[in-house]
C-alpha positions in Angstrom: 15.3 2.4 6.5 14.5 5.8 8.1 12.1 8.3 6.5 14.7 11.1 6.6 14.1 14.2 4.6 16.7 13.4 1.9 15.3 9.9 1.4 12.3 11.5 -0.3 14.3 12.8 -3.3 13.7 9.5 -5.1 10.0 9.7 -4.3 9.9 13.2 -5.8 11.7 12.0 -9.0 9.3 9.0 -9.3 6.3 11.3 -9.0 7.7 13.9 -11.4 8.5 11.3 -14.1 5.0 9.7 -13.7 3.3 13.1 -14.1 5.5 14.0 -17.1 4.4 10.8 -18.8 0.7 11.3 -18.1 0.3 9.0 -15.1 -1.2 9.9 -11.7 1.5 7.9 -9.8 4.7 6.0 -10.4 5.9 2.6 -9.4 9.6 2.3 -8.7 11.8 -0.7 -9.5 14.7 -1.7 -7.2 18.3 -1.8 -8.4 17.7 -5.3 -9.8 14.6 -4.3 -11.8 12.0 -5.8 -9.5 9.0 -3.9 -8.3 9.7 -1.8 -5.2 7.0 0.7 -4.2 5.1 3.8 -5.3 6.5 7.3 -4.7 4.9 7.4 -1.2 3.1 4.0 -1.0 3.8 0.4 -0.6 2.4 -1.9 -3.3 0.4 -5.1 -3.1 -0.5 -7.4 -6.0 -3.3 -10.0 -5.9 -3.0 -13.0 -8.2 -5.3 -16.1 -7.9 -6.4 -15.2 -4.4 -2.9 -14.7 -3.0 -1.5 -11.3 -2.0 2.1 -10.5 -2.9 4.2 -7.6 -1.7 7.9 -6.8 -2.2 10.2 -7.7 0.7 11.9 -4.9 2.6 15.2 -5.9 0.8 13.6 -4.5 -2.4 14.3 -0.9 -1.3 11.0 -0.7 0.5 10.3 1.4 3.5 8.6 -0.6 6.3 5.2 1.2 6.2 2.9 1.1 9.1 -0.1 0.6 6.8 1.8 -2.1 4.9 2.2 -4.0 8.2 -1.4 -3.4 9.2 -2.7 -4.8 5.8 -0.4 -7.9 6.2 -1.9 -8.4 9.6 -5.4 -8.1 8.3 -4.6 -10.6 5.5 -3.6 -13.1 8.2 -6.8 -12.3 10.2 -9.0 -12.8 7.2 -7.2 -16.0 6.1 -5.8 -14.4 3.0 -2.3 -15.8 2.1 0.3 -13.1 1.8 3.8 -13.6 0.3 6.7 -11.2 0.6 8.7 -11.9 -2.5 10.6 -10.3 -5.4 8.1 -9.2 -7.9 9.0 -8.9 -11.6 7.5 -5.9 -13.4 5.6 -8.3 -15.7 3.6 -9.6 -12.8 1.9 -6.2 -12.5 0.3 -6.7 -15.9 -1.2 -10.2 -15.1 -2.4 -9.3 -11.6 -6.1 -9.7 -10.7 -5.8 -6.7 -8.4 -3.2 -4.1 -7.4 -3.4 -1.7 -4.6 -1.2 0.9 -2.8 -1.1 1.4 1.0 0.3 4.3 3.0 -0.6 6.9 5.6 -2.1 9.1 3.0 -3.1 6.5 0.4 -4.7 4.2 3.1 -5.8 1.3 0.8 -6.1 2.6 -2.8 -6.9 0.2 -5.7 -5.2 0.7 -9.1 -7.3 0.5 -12.2 -4.4 0.3 -14.7 -0.6 0.3 -15.0 1.2 1.5 -18.1 -2.3 1.9 -19.6 -3.0 -1.8 -19.2 -6.2 -2.5 -17.3 -5.7 -4.5 -14.1 -8.3 -7.2 -13.6 -11.8 -5.7 -14.3 -10.4 -2.2 -14.1 -12.0 -1.5 -10.7 -11.5 -2.5 -7.1 -11.3 -6.3 -6.7 -12.9 -8.4 -4.0 -9.8 -8.9 -1.9 -9.0 -5.2 -2.0 -12.6 -4.5 -1.0 -12.4 -6.9 2.0 -9.2 -5.4 3.2 -10.4 -1.8 2.8 -13.6 -2.6 4.6 -11.8 -4.3 7.5 -9.2 -1.5 7.7 -11.7 1.3 7.7 -14.0 -0.5 10.1 -11.2 -0.7 12.7 -10.1 2.9 12.1 -13.6 4.3 12.4 -14.4 2.3 15.5 -17.1 0.2 13.8 -15.1 -2.9 14.7 -13.0 -3.4 17.8 -9.3 -2.4 17.6 -8.1 -6.0 18.3 -4.5 -5.0 17.5 -4.3 -1.9 19.6 -3.5 0.3 16.6 -5.5 3.3 17.9 -4.8 5.6 20.9 -8.0 7.1 22.3 -7.7 10.7 23.4 -10.3 12.4 25.5 -11.8 15.5 23.8 -10.6 18.6 25.5 -7.5 16.9 26.9 -4.2 18.8 26.6 -2.9 16.1 24.3 -5.8 16.8 21.9 -5.0 20.5 21.7 -2.6 21.7 19.1 -0.9 24.8 20.5 
């Protein structure tokens, strides 16, 4: 469950295979064939107003952004279920999005060249993105103590 250097080999292979097949990103399956995660992102699926994400037992790294989005779902009254997700569920999803330190909250338009929902960011992804970025930017209070303010010019803020 650690993000050790060698753990990223699978991520590199996922990404290489996706690029070789003309995709921008790949989605991994666990050893039982259920949806796991992207090459460097956690995955969320929205179906009929409910958000689904694979449990940690599905070979998923416990991402900080994943946890934050699950918390925001609770705050906004959006039901979230951690459950095994069959690959086929990706194709009937209303919305799919990735989360991660670099990905932040990124909606997916298509999977395996099959359009997801309307082929653009859906309303639940939009709400979660807006709430997430409002907290990170300081436009809304950091009610979960996710941010650590650092005074400009302090020794901690300097990279030496």
